[in-house]
Backbone as a printed PyTorch tensor [residue, N CA C, xyz], in Angstrom:
tensor([[[ 27.9980, -15.6330, -10.1150],
         [ 29.0830, -15.5100, -11.0700],
         [ 30.1140, -16.5870, -10.7570]],

        [[ 30.6180, -17.2700, -11.7680],
         [ 31.5690, -18.3610, -11.5830],
         [ 32.9100, -17.8490, -11.0790]],

        [[ 33.5950, -18.7090, -10.3440],
         [ 34.9120, -18.3610,  -9.8230],
         [ 35.8520, -18.0370, -10.9870]],

        [[ 36.6420, -17.0000, -10.8030],
         [ 37.5990, -16.5060, -11.7990],
         [ 36.9370, -15.9570, -13.0620]],

        [[ 35.6230, -15.8300, -13.0400],
         [ 34.9520, -15.1390, -14.1350],
         [ 35.0070, -13.6600, -13.8130]],

        [[ 35.0990, -12.8370, -14.8310],
         [ 35.2780, -11.4180, -14.5820],
         [ 34.3730, -10.5240, -15.3960]],

        [[ 34.3000,  -9.2930, -14.9320],
         [ 33.6400,  -8.2080, -15.6430],
         [ 34.7160,  -7.1590, -15.9190]],

        [[ 34.7250,  -6.6290, -17.1260],
         [ 35.6800,  -5.6040, -17.5240],
         [ 35.0450,  -4.2350, -17.2890]],

        [[ 35.6520,  -3.4220, -16.4590],
         [ 35.2310,  -2.0450, -16.2760],
         [ 36.0550,  -1.1490, -17.1750]],

        [[ 35.4200,  -0.1560, -17.7680],
         [ 36.0910,   0.7090, -18.7330],
         [ 36.0090,   2.1620, -18.2900]],

        [[ 37.1430,   2.8290, -18.3300],
         [ 37.2000,   4.2850, -18.2020],
         [ 37.8060,   4.7770, -19.5060]],

        [[ 36.9630,   5.3760, -20.3460],
         [ 37.4040,   5.7300, -21.6930],
         [ 37.8060,   7.1920, -21.8000]],

        [[ 38.6340,   7.4460, -22.7860],
         [ 39.1060,   8.7960, -23.0980],
         [ 39.0880,   8.9560, -24.6070]],

        [[ 39.5990,  10.0410, -25.0840],
         [ 39.6560,  10.2720, -26.5170],
         [ 40.7150,   9.4030, -27.1630]],

        [[ 40.2950,   8.2650, -27.7010],
         [ 41.2160,   7.4000, -28.4330],
         [ 41.8840,   6.3150, -27.6210]],

        [[ 41.6450,   6.2570, -26.3250],
         [ 42.2290,   5.1920, -25.5060],
         [ 41.3280,   4.9400, -24.3040]],

        [[ 41.6010,   3.8390, -23.6070],
         [ 40.7860,   3.5090, -22.4380],
         [ 41.6010,   2.6830, -21.4500]],

        [[ 41.1860,   2.7420, -20.2080],
         [ 41.7000,   1.8650, -19.1630],
         [ 40.6660,   0.7670, -18.9690]],

        [[ 41.1150,  -0.4830, -19.0080],
         [ 40.2550,  -1.6400, -18.7730],
         [ 40.7300,  -2.3370, -17.5030]],

        [[ 39.8390,  -2.5220, -16.5610],
         [ 40.1500,  -3.2370, -15.3220],
         [ 39.1410,  -4.3680, -15.1940]],

        [[ 39.6480,  -5.5880, -15.1110],
         [ 38.7870,  -6.7590, -15.0060],
         [ 38.8680,  -7.3040, -13.5910]],

        [[ 37.6920,  -7.4840, -12.9850],
         [ 37.6320,  -7.9990, -11.6170],
         [ 36.6410,  -9.1480, -11.5300]],

        [[ 36.8400,  -9.9900, -10.5150],
         [ 35.8820, -11.0340, -10.1730],
         [ 34.7710, -10.4020,  -9.3410]],

        [[ 33.7160, -11.1410,  -9.0810],
         [ 32.5580, -10.6000,  -8.3430],
         [ 32.9170, -10.1070,  -6.9530]],

        [[ 33.9860, -10.6540,  -6.3660],
         [ 34.3900, -10.2290,  -5.0170],
         [ 35.3810,  -9.0680,  -5.0390]],

        [[ 35.6390,  -8.5180,  -6.2120],
         [ 36.5570,  -7.3950,  -6.3340],
         [ 37.9990,  -7.7800,  -6.5760]],

        [[ 38.2820,  -9.0660,  -6.6760],
         [ 39.6460,  -9.5200,  -6.9410],
         [ 40.0750,  -9.0720,  -8.3320]],

        [[ 41.2400,  -8.4400,  -8.3960],
         [ 41.7690,  -7.9830,  -9.6750],
         [ 42.2110,  -9.1680, -10.5150]],

        [[ 41.7160,  -9.2190, -11.7460],
         [ 42.1100, -10.2680, -12.6850],
         [ 43.0120,  -9.7400, -13.7940]],

        [[ 42.8350,  -8.4700, -14.1540],
         [ 43.6280,  -7.8930, -15.2410],
         [ 43.4220,  -6.3790, -15.2430]],

        [[ 44.4250,  -5.6610, -15.7130],
         [ 44.3060,  -4.2160, -15.9390],
         [ 45.2210,  -3.8530, -17.0870]],

        [[ 44.7470,  -2.9110, -17.9040],
         [ 45.5390,  -2.5270, -19.0740],
         [ 45.0390,  -1.2110, -19.6500]],

        [[ 45.9150,  -0.5580, -20.3760],
         [ 45.5630,   0.6330, -21.1650],
         [ 45.5360,   0.1760, -22.6090]],

        [[ 44.4920,   0.5480, -23.3370],
         [ 44.3620,   0.1380, -24.7320],
         [ 44.1490,   1.3470, -25.6300]],

        [[ 44.6690,   1.2480, -26.8100],
         [ 44.4560,   2.2730, -27.8320],
         [ 43.2050,   1.9160, -28.6190]],

        [[ 42.4160,   2.9230, -28.9630],
         [ 41.1700,   2.6820, -29.6730],
         [ 41.1120,   3.3520, -31.0370]],

        [[ 42.2470,   3.8940, -31.4860],
         [ 42.2820,   4.5440, -32.7970],
         [ 43.7050,   4.4540, -33.3450]],

        [[ 43.8080,   4.3820, -34.6680],
         [ 45.1260,   4.3470, -35.3160],
         [ 45.9120,   5.6100, -34.9770]],

        [[ 47.2230,   5.4650, -34.8620],
         [ 48.0910,   6.6090, -34.5720],
         [ 47.9950,   7.7030, -35.6280]],

        [[ 47.6840,   7.3310, -36.8510],
         [ 47.6520,   8.3000, -37.9490],
         [ 46.3540,   9.1220, -37.9880]],

        [[ 45.4130,   8.8100, -37.0970],
         [ 44.1260,   9.5100, -37.0940],
         [ 43.9700,  10.3500, -35.8270]],

        [[ 43.1940,  11.4160, -35.9130],
         [ 42.9400,  12.2040, -34.7070],
         [ 41.9950,  11.4540, -33.7730]],

        [[ 42.1620,  11.6650, -32.4920],
         [ 41.3280,  10.9770, -31.5070],
         [ 39.9810,  11.6630, -31.2970]],

        [[ 39.8930,  12.9550, -31.5890],
         [ 38.6730,  13.7190, -31.3050],
         [ 38.1700,  14.4510, -32.5500]],

        [[ 37.7550,  13.7210, -33.5730],
         [ 37.3870,  14.3850, -34.8260],
         [ 36.1390,  15.2600, -34.7380]],

        [[ 35.1570,  14.8950, -33.9280],
         [ 33.9760,  15.7620, -33.7760],
         [ 34.3600,  17.0700, -33.0830]],

        [[ 35.1580,  16.9300, -32.0380],
         [ 35.4480,  18.0500, -31.1480],
         [ 36.4960,  19.0140, -31.7120]],

        [[ 37.5120,  18.4700, -32.3820],
         [ 38.6120,  19.3270, -32.8450],
         [ 38.7060,  19.3960, -34.3670]],

        [[ 39.2670,  18.3540, -34.9530],
         [ 39.6470,  18.4040, -36.3620],
         [ 38.4800,  18.6360, -37.3120]],

        [[ 37.3060,  18.1140, -37.0020],
         [ 36.1590,  18.2920, -37.8790],
         [ 35.6090,  19.7050, -37.8990]],

        [[ 35.9930,  20.5040, -36.9250],
         [ 35.4560,  21.8570, -36.8080],
         [ 35.8640,  22.7690, -37.9700]],

        [[ 37.0620,  22.6320, -38.4700],
         [ 37.5450,  23.5450, -39.5080],
         [ 37.4200,  22.9990, -40.9170]],

        [[ 36.7890,  21.8590, -41.0640],
         [ 36.6890,  21.2260, -42.3790],
         [ 35.3240,  21.4800, -43.0150]],

        [[ 35.2750,  21.4370, -44.3570],
         [ 33.9680,  21.4410, -45.0170],
         [ 33.1720,  20.2200, -44.5310]],

        [[ 31.8490,  20.3240, -44.4770],
         [ 31.0350,  19.2480, -43.9000],
         [ 31.3230,  17.8510, -44.4550]],

        [[ 31.4680,  17.7220, -45.7650],
         [ 31.6970,  16.3890, -46.3440],
         [ 33.0530,  15.8080, -45.9160]],

        [[ 34.0660,  16.6620, -45.7700],
         [ 35.3790,  16.1800, -45.3190],
         [ 35.3490,  15.8450, -43.8210]],

        [[ 34.6100,  16.6210, -43.0510],
         [ 34.4820,  16.3410, -41.6210],
         [ 33.7810,  15.0030, -41.4040]],

        [[ 32.7250,  14.7470, -42.1570],
         [ 32.0030,  13.4700, -42.0490],
         [ 32.9230,  12.3160, -42.4290]],

        [[ 33.6730,  12.4770, -43.5070],
         [ 34.5950,  11.4130, -43.9390],
         [ 35.6500,  11.1450, -42.8650]],

        [[ 36.1560,  12.1940, -42.2330],
         [ 37.1470,  12.0230, -41.1740],
         [ 36.5490,  11.2740, -39.9850]],

        [[ 35.3680,  11.6760, -39.5420],
         [ 34.7170,  10.9860, -38.4190],
         [ 34.4890,   9.5210, -38.7670]],

        [[ 34.0660,   9.2470, -39.9830],
         [ 33.8260,   7.8520, -40.3960],
         [ 35.1140,   7.0310, -40.3930]],

        [[ 36.2380,   7.6250, -40.7890],
         [ 37.5220,   6.9000, -40.7400],
         [ 37.9140,   6.5840, -39.2990]],

        [[ 37.7000,   7.5510, -38.4150],
         [ 38.0220,   7.3290, -37.0000],
         [ 37.0930,   6.2660, -36.4140]],

        [[ 35.8110,   6.3270, -36.7360],
         [ 34.8540,   5.3220, -36.2530],
         [ 35.2430,   3.9320, -36.7270]],

        [[ 35.6110,   3.8010, -37.9980],
         [ 36.0330,   2.4980, -38.5360],
         [ 37.2900,   2.0040, -37.8210]],

        [[ 38.2010,   2.8990, -37.5220],
         [ 39.4100,   2.5280, -36.7830],
         [ 39.0500,   2.0340, -35.3810]],

        [[ 38.1490,   2.7430, -34.7070],
         [ 37.7180,   2.3220, -33.3680],
         [ 37.0630,   0.9520, -33.4240]],

        [[ 36.3050,   0.7080, -34.4790],
         [ 35.6400,  -0.5900, -34.6160],
         [ 36.6250,  -1.7180, -34.9200]],

        [[ 37.8200,  -1.4030, -35.3890],
         [ 38.8770,  -2.4140, -35.5550],
         [ 39.6470,  -2.6130, -34.2500]],

        [[ 39.8940,  -1.5190, -33.5380],
         [ 40.6870,  -1.5890, -32.3140],
         [ 39.9360,  -2.2080, -31.1420]],

        [[ 38.6510,  -1.9140, -31.0050],
         [ 37.8840,  -2.4040, -29.8540],
         [ 37.8940,  -3.9350, -29.7490]],

        [[ 37.6460,  -4.6770, -30.8280],
         [ 37.7110,  -6.1440, -30.7010],
         [ 39.1050,  -6.6470, -30.3220]],

        [[ 40.1360,  -5.9880, -30.8180],
         [ 41.5120,  -6.3860, -30.4650],
         [ 41.7640,  -6.1730, -28.9740]],

        [[ 41.2830,  -5.0550, -28.4600],
         [ 41.4700,  -4.7660, -27.0370],
         [ 40.7710,  -5.8170, -26.1850]],

        [[ 39.5510,  -6.1600, -26.5480],
         [ 38.8160,  -7.1600, -25.7660],
         [ 39.3940,  -8.5580, -25.9500]],

        [[ 39.9360,  -8.8400, -27.1130],
         [ 40.6100, -10.1260, -27.3390],
         [ 41.8150, -10.2660, -26.4060]],

        [[ 42.5620,  -9.1820, -26.2240],
         [ 43.7120,  -9.2230, -25.3100],
         [ 43.2660,  -9.5280, -23.8840]],

        [[ 42.1540,  -8.9420, -23.4630],
         [ 41.6220,  -9.2440, -22.1260],
         [ 41.2030, -10.7050, -22.0570]],

        [[ 40.5070, -11.1830, -23.0900],
         [ 40.0200, -12.5670, -23.1040],
         [ 41.1680, -13.5690, -23.0290]],

        [[ 42.3090, -13.2290, -23.5920],
         [ 43.4780, -14.1130, -23.4920],
         [ 44.0360, -14.1510, -22.0770]],

        [[ 43.9400, -13.0270, -21.3670],
         [ 44.4710, -12.9480, -20.0050],
         [ 43.4960, -13.4890, -18.9680]],

        [[ 42.2100, -13.3560, -19.2280],
         [ 41.1680, -13.7900, -18.2870],
         [ 40.3040, -14.8050, -19.0270]],

        [[ 40.3830, -16.0660, -18.6330],
         [ 39.7030, -17.1160, -19.3910],
         [ 38.1840, -16.9620, -19.5100]],

        [[ 37.5570, -16.3480, -18.5330],
         [ 36.0890, -16.2770, -18.5630],
         [ 35.6340, -14.8580, -18.2470]],

        [[ 35.3400, -14.0980, -19.2760],
         [ 34.7960, -12.7530, -19.1120],
         [ 33.3100, -12.8240, -19.4150]],

        [[ 32.5260, -12.2350, -18.5230],
         [ 31.0720, -12.2980, -18.6550],
         [ 30.4530, -11.0110, -19.1810]],

        [[ 31.1940,  -9.9190, -19.0880],
         [ 30.6160,  -8.6710, -19.5450],
         [ 31.5760,  -7.5120, -19.4420]],

        [[ 31.0810,  -6.3690, -19.8980],
         [ 31.8560,  -5.1390, -19.8740],
         [ 30.9510,  -4.0260, -19.3470]],

        [[ 31.5310,  -3.1510, -18.5170],
         [ 30.7980,  -2.0140, -17.9510],
         [ 31.3260,  -0.7300, -18.5770]],

        [[ 30.4170,   0.0020, -19.2180],
         [ 30.7610,   1.2410, -19.9240],
         [ 29.9450,   2.3950, -19.3600]],

        [[ 30.5350,   3.5820, -19.3960],
         [ 29.8260,   4.7850, -18.9530],
         [ 28.6290,   5.0550, -19.8720]],

        [[ 27.5330,   5.4700, -19.2860],
         [ 26.3390,   5.7420, -20.0840],
         [ 26.6350,   6.7960, -21.1500]],

        [[ 25.9260,   6.6900, -22.2350],
         [ 26.1030,   7.6160, -23.3610],
         [ 24.9680,   8.6250, -23.3810]],

        [[ 25.2970,   9.9080, -23.4850],
         [ 24.2400,  10.9030, -23.6310],
         [ 23.6150,  10.8160, -25.0250]],

        [[ 22.3900,  11.2910, -25.1320],
         [ 21.7210,  11.3510, -26.4230],
         [ 22.4470,  12.3460, -27.3150]],

        [[ 22.5400,  12.0100, -28.5900],
         [ 23.1960,  12.8730, -29.5700],
         [ 22.2720,  13.1060, -30.7600]],

        [[ 22.4890,  14.1970, -31.4780],
         [ 21.7630,  14.3730, -32.7390],
         [ 22.0690,  13.1830, -33.6640]],

        [[ 21.1640,  12.8650, -34.5820],
         [ 21.3180,  11.6420, -35.3750],
         [ 22.4280,  11.6510, -36.4270]],

        [[ 22.8590,  12.8170, -36.9040],
         [ 23.8520,  12.8280, -37.9820],
         [ 25.1770,  13.4400, -37.5160]],

        [[ 26.2190,  13.0710, -38.2200],
         [ 27.5460,  13.6080, -37.9070],
         [ 27.5850,  15.1240, -38.0870]],

        [[ 27.0670,  15.6810, -39.1940],
         [ 27.1040,  17.1420, -39.3190],
         [ 26.3830,  17.8530, -38.1690]],

        [[ 25.2610,  17.2870, -37.7210],
         [ 24.5430,  17.8940, -36.5870],
         [ 25.3740,  17.8200, -35.3120]],

        [[ 26.0740,  16.7160, -35.1220],
         [ 26.9120,  16.5680, -33.9280],
         [ 28.0730,  17.5600, -33.9390]],

        [[ 28.6460,  17.7700, -35.0990],
         [ 29.7710,  18.7000, -35.2140],
         [ 29.3090,  20.1340, -34.9770]],

        [[ 28.1210,  20.4860, -35.4350],
         [ 27.6010,  21.8510, -35.2700],
         [ 27.1400,  22.1400, -33.8510]],

        [[ 26.5620,  21.1540, -33.1920],
         [ 25.9840,  21.3330, -31.8580],
         [ 27.0980,  21.3220, -30.8080]],

        [[ 27.2070,  22.4170, -30.0580],
         [ 28.3070,  22.5500, -29.0970],
         [ 28.3420,  21.4080, -28.0790]],

        [[ 27.2200,  21.1150, -27.4470],
         [ 27.1910,  20.0600, -26.4370],
         [ 27.5040,  18.7050, -27.0650]],

        [[ 26.9310,  18.4270, -28.2200],
         [ 27.1310,  17.1380, -28.8790],
         [ 28.5810,  16.9210, -29.2810]],

        [[ 29.2050,  17.9230, -29.8520],
         [ 30.5880,  17.7320, -30.2990],
         [ 31.5490,  17.5300, -29.1300]],

        [[ 31.1370,  17.9580, -27.9270],
         [ 31.9770,  17.7560, -26.7480],
         [ 31.9150,  16.3380, -26.1970]],

        [[ 30.9200,  15.5510, -26.6090],
         [ 30.8030,  14.1790, -26.1070],
         [ 30.7420,  13.1270, -27.2030]],

        [[ 30.5640,  13.5190, -28.4400],
         [ 30.3530,  12.5620, -29.5350],
         [ 31.5110,  11.5980, -29.7280]],

        [[ 32.7290,  12.0630, -29.5420],
         [ 33.8750,  11.1720, -29.7300],
         [ 33.8990,  10.0860, -28.6600]],

        [[ 33.6000,  10.4460, -27.4190],
         [ 33.5700,   9.4570, -26.3350],
         [ 32.4710,   8.4360, -26.5870]],

        [[ 31.3240,   8.9120, -27.0370],
         [ 30.2160,   8.0050, -27.3460],
         [ 30.6300,   7.0350, -28.4490]],

        [[ 31.3260,   7.5260, -29.4510],
         [ 31.7840,   6.6820, -30.5560],
         [ 32.6610,   5.5420, -30.0470]],

        [[ 33.5890,   5.8390, -29.1430],
         [ 34.4740,   4.7960, -28.6030],
         [ 33.7080,   3.8150, -27.7170]],

        [[ 32.7710,   4.3230, -26.9100],
         [ 31.9620,   3.4300, -26.0640],
         [ 31.1250,   2.4960, -26.9200]],

        [[ 30.5410,   3.0310, -27.9830],
         [ 29.7210,   2.2010, -28.8620],
         [ 30.5630,   1.1240, -29.5500]],

        [[ 31.7890,   1.4660, -29.9280],
         [ 32.6750,   0.4740, -30.5480],
         [ 32.9870,  -0.6460, -29.5590]],

        [[ 33.2600,  -0.2830, -28.3040],
         [ 33.5300,  -1.3030, -27.2790],
         [ 32.2910,  -2.1350, -26.9770]],

        [[ 31.1300,  -1.5020, -26.9130],
         [ 29.8830,  -2.2370, -26.6570],
         [ 29.6110,  -3.2370, -27.7830]],

        [[ 29.7860,  -2.8100, -29.0180],
         [ 29.5670,  -3.7120, -30.1550],
         [ 30.5450,  -4.8740, -30.1430]],

        [[ 31.8020,  -4.5890, -29.8220],
         [ 32.8120,  -5.6510, -29.7580],
         [ 32.4920,  -6.6420, -28.6440]],

        [[ 32.0180,  -6.1450, -27.5080],
         [ 31.6510,  -7.0300, -26.3960],
         [ 30.4680,  -7.9070, -26.7840]],

        [[ 29.4450,  -7.3070, -27.3740],
         [ 28.2730,  -8.0750, -27.7930],
         [ 28.6460,  -9.1370, -28.8230]],

        [[ 29.5710,  -8.8150, -29.7260],
         [ 30.0150,  -9.7800, -30.7310],
         [ 30.6950, -10.9800, -30.0810]],

        [[ 31.2780, -10.7770, -28.9010],
         [ 31.9130, -11.8730, -28.1670],
         [ 30.9090, -12.6270, -27.2950]],

        [[ 29.6830, -12.1530, -27.2420],
         [ 28.6900, -12.7750, -26.3780],
         [ 28.7420, -12.2720, -24.9420]],

        [[ 29.4320, -11.1550, -24.7210],
         [ 29.5280, -10.5750, -23.3840],
         [ 28.3580,  -9.6190, -23.1600]],

        [[ 27.8740,  -9.6060, -21.9420],
         [ 26.8410,  -8.6440, -21.5670],
         [ 27.4460,  -7.2440, -21.5140]],

        [[ 26.6250,  -6.2510, -21.7770],
         [ 27.0640,  -4.8580, -21.6730],
         [ 26.2530,  -4.1900, -20.5680]],

        [[ 26.9620,  -3.6190, -19.6020],
         [ 26.3560,  -2.9030, -18.4900],
         [ 26.7260,  -1.4310, -18.6350]],

        [[ 25.7680,  -0.5560, -18.4090],
         [ 25.9980,   0.8820, -18.5100],
         [ 25.9980,   1.4650, -17.1130]],

        [[ 26.9760,   2.3100, -16.7990],
         [ 27.0640,   2.8860, -15.4540],
         [ 27.0840,   4.4070, -15.5010]],

        [[ 26.6810,   4.9830, -14.3800],
         [ 26.7170,   6.4250, -14.1770],
         [ 27.9380,   6.7270, -13.3120]],

        [[ 28.8520,   7.5110, -13.8260],
         [ 30.0960,   7.8090, -13.0980],
         [ 29.8300,   8.5110, -11.7690]],

        [[ 28.6890,   9.1640, -11.6330],
         [ 28.3810,   9.8790, -10.3880],
         [ 27.9550,   8.9450,  -9.2650]],

        [[ 27.4530,   7.7640,  -9.5960],
         [ 26.9450,   6.8560,  -8.5630],
         [ 27.6950,   5.5380,  -8.4740]],

        [[ 28.6430,   5.3070,  -9.3580],
         [ 29.2630,   3.9820,  -9.4350],
         [ 30.1360,   3.6550,  -8.2130]],

        [[ 30.7510,   4.6490,  -7.5920],
         [ 31.5920,   4.3530,  -6.4220],
         [ 30.7380,   3.8860,  -5.2490]],

        [[ 29.6070,   4.5340,  -5.0700],
         [ 28.6910,   4.1080,  -4.0090],
         [ 28.1750,   2.6970,  -4.2940]],

        [[ 27.8250,   2.4180,  -5.5380],
         [ 27.3410,   1.0890,  -5.9140],
         [ 28.4120,   0.0240,  -5.6950]],

        [[ 29.6540,   0.3450,  -6.0160],
         [ 30.7510,  -0.6090,  -5.8110],
         [ 30.9780,  -0.8610,  -4.3270]],

        [[ 30.9160,   0.1890,  -3.5100],
         [ 31.0660,   0.0240,  -2.0650],
         [ 29.9850,  -0.8680,  -1.4950]],

        [[ 28.7500,  -0.6710,  -1.9380],
         [ 27.6460,  -1.5240,  -1.4780],
         [ 27.8570,  -2.9630,  -1.9220]],

        [[ 28.3030,  -3.1520,  -3.1510],
         [ 28.5250,  -4.5080,  -3.6640],
         [ 29.5830,  -5.2500,  -2.8540]],

        [[ 30.6170,  -4.5290,  -2.4470],
         [ 31.6940,  -5.1550,  -1.6640],
         [ 31.4040,  -5.1420,  -0.1630]],

        [[ 30.3390,  -4.4430,   0.2080],
         [ 29.9730,  -4.2800,   1.6240],
         [ 31.0850,  -3.5930,   2.4070]],

        [[ 31.6130,  -2.5190,   1.8040],
         [ 32.6040,  -1.6900,   2.4860],
         [ 32.0250,  -0.2860,   2.6370]],

        [[ 32.2870,   0.3160,   3.7650],
         [ 31.7460,   1.6570,   4.0120],
         [ 32.4630,   2.7250,   3.1990]],

        [[ 33.7540,   2.5150,   2.9790],
         [ 34.5570,   3.5340,   2.3100],
         [ 35.2790,   2.9130,   1.1180]],

        [[ 34.6790,   3.0520,  -0.0720],
         [ 35.2850,   2.4600,  -1.2630],
         [ 36.6630,   3.0580,  -1.5300]],

        [[ 36.8140,   4.3480,  -1.2620],
         [ 38.1050,   5.0150,  -1.4730],
         [ 39.2040,   4.3400,  -0.6520]],

        [[ 38.9300,   4.0540,   0.6200],
         [ 39.9130,   3.3880,   1.4790],
         [ 40.2070,   1.9830,   0.9660]],

        [[ 39.1620,   1.2880,   0.5420],
         [ 39.3470,  -0.0590,  -0.0240],
         [ 40.2440,   0.0100,  -1.2630]],

        [[ 39.9500,   0.9680,  -2.1190],
         [ 40.7410,   1.1230,  -3.3350],
         [ 42.2020,   1.4460,  -3.0030]],

        [[ 42.4290,   2.3350,  -2.0450],
         [ 43.8020,   2.7050,  -1.6870],
         [ 44.5820,   1.5120,  -1.1510]],

        [[ 43.9380,   0.6700,  -0.3580],
         [ 44.5950,  -0.5420,   0.1390],
         [ 44.9620,  -1.4650,  -1.0150]],

        [[ 44.0360,  -1.6600,  -1.9210],
         [ 44.2910,  -2.5200,  -3.0630],
         [ 45.3820,  -1.9450,  -3.9510]],

        [[ 45.3420,  -0.6320,  -4.1480],
         [ 46.3570,   0.0330,  -4.9680],
         [ 47.7490,  -0.1590,  -4.3700]],

        [[ 47.8420,  -0.0300,  -3.0630],
         [ 49.1310,  -0.2130,  -2.3850],
         [ 49.6180,  -1.6560,  -2.5380]],

        [[ 48.7160,  -2.6070,  -2.4000],
         [ 49.0840,  -4.0250,  -2.5050],
         [ 49.4940,  -4.4080,  -3.9280]],

        [[ 48.8300,  -3.8360,  -4.9310],
         [ 49.0810,  -4.2200,  -6.3240],
         [ 50.2170,  -3.4400,  -6.9740]],

        [[ 50.4910,  -2.2390,  -6.4940],
         [ 51.5250,  -1.4110,  -7.1070],
         [ 51.0190,  -0.6830,  -8.3430]],

        [[ 51.8400,   0.2370,  -8.8620],
         [ 51.4110,   1.0510, -10.0060],
         [ 51.2820,   0.2040, -11.2770]],

        [[ 50.5630,   0.6790, -12.2600],
         [ 49.8940,   1.9770, -12.3150],
         [ 48.4770,   1.8980, -11.7460]],

        [[ 48.1120,   2.8690, -10.9520],
         [ 46.7520,   3.0220, -10.4370],
         [ 46.4540,   4.5030, -10.3430]],

        [[ 45.4550,   4.9450, -11.0660],
         [ 45.0450,   6.3410, -10.9930],
         [ 43.5170,   6.4080, -10.9560]],

        [[ 42.9620,   7.5840, -11.1140],
         [ 41.4990,   7.7270, -11.0410],
         [ 40.7770,   6.9490, -12.1350]],

        [[ 41.3950,   6.7920, -13.2990],
         [ 40.7750,   5.9870, -14.3560],
         [ 40.6830,   4.5270, -13.9440]],

        [[ 41.7330,   4.0140, -13.3220],
         [ 41.7050,   2.6350, -12.8400],
         [ 40.6330,   2.4660, -11.7690]],

        [[ 40.5360,   3.4510, -10.8700],
         [ 39.5510,   3.3850,  -9.7950],
         [ 38.1290,   3.3780, -10.3820]],

        [[ 37.8680,   4.2390, -11.3490],
         [ 36.5490,   4.2980, -11.9700],
         [ 36.2320,   2.9850, -12.6830]],

        [[ 37.1730,   2.4810, -13.4560],
         [ 36.9540,   1.2250, -14.1870],
         [ 36.7290,   0.0630, -13.2200]],

        [[ 37.5100,   0.0140, -12.1450],
         [ 37.3420,  -1.0540, -11.1590],
         [ 35.9690,  -0.9570, -10.4960]],

        [[ 35.5640,   0.2360, -10.0910],
         [ 34.2610,   0.4150,  -9.4570],
         [ 33.1390,  -0.0040, -10.4100]],

        [[ 33.2600,   0.3570, -11.6790],
         [ 32.2410,  -0.0100, -12.6580],
         [ 32.1440,  -1.5240, -12.8040]],

        [[ 33.2770,  -2.1920, -12.8350],
         [ 33.2790,  -3.6540, -12.9630],
         [ 32.6590,  -4.3080, -11.7300]],

        [[ 32.9990,  -3.8150, -10.5590],
         [ 32.4490,  -4.3760,  -9.3140],
         [ 30.9370,  -4.1680,  -9.2540]],

        [[ 30.4900,  -2.9790,  -9.5920],
         [ 29.0470,  -2.6800,  -9.5670],
         [ 28.3120,  -3.5590, -10.5830]],

        [[ 28.8770,  -3.7450, -11.7700],
         [ 28.2450,  -4.5980, -12.7860],
         [ 28.2300,  -6.0510, -12.3410]],

        [[ 29.3070,  -6.5080, -11.7090],
         [ 29.3550,  -7.8890, -11.2160],
         [ 28.2600,  -8.1310, -10.1820]],

        [[ 27.9750,  -7.1320,  -9.3680],
         [ 26.9220,  -7.2580,  -8.3540],
         [ 25.5530,  -7.3970,  -9.0040]],

        [[ 25.3590,  -6.7130, -10.1260],
         [ 24.0900,  -6.8140, -10.8540],
         [ 23.9440,  -8.2340, -11.4060]],

        [[ 25.0410,  -8.7800, -11.8620],
         [ 25.0350, -10.0940, -12.5130],
         [ 24.7530, -11.2220, -11.5240]],

        [[ 25.2300, -11.0790, -10.2720],
         [ 25.0730, -12.1820,  -9.3180],
         [ 23.7020, -12.2200,  -8.6900]]])
């Protein structure tokens, strides 16, 4: 991986995400919180708002939120690209399998609990691919161990705490997850 080139690690939530960009050696290049949906729209239409609507209105609502996410994701990545001259990829949490249609996702208890997160991850993945960035998928259960191995540190938590102290706030578990994902993806790339 080229010097000062980075990988963006993502810790996503309903309607927003933490993006942490690091170089292959774990050097912080950028960190930010980004919005992934318009303020006028609900962040979790499958999980909450779509539940009490007639099926056709629920589908229309989910589609409006999806379209909003697809507008916001490229803007978020553009902001990173302006701050970090050379981004090589983005690391996103793996997506569980979902039923193929929106009505099925809204009806299925397990699906409606994850469908909104999948929608935001897919919007970010599409935006990254449109920029020519690689997309890496990570498992949140194993990414800290993978990041520790990539950095050759025995205790990733201790490494993270030292870095957090040196860099100052904001640093929380979302930042730690996003950073670990970026480091693990950078190791795959090199």
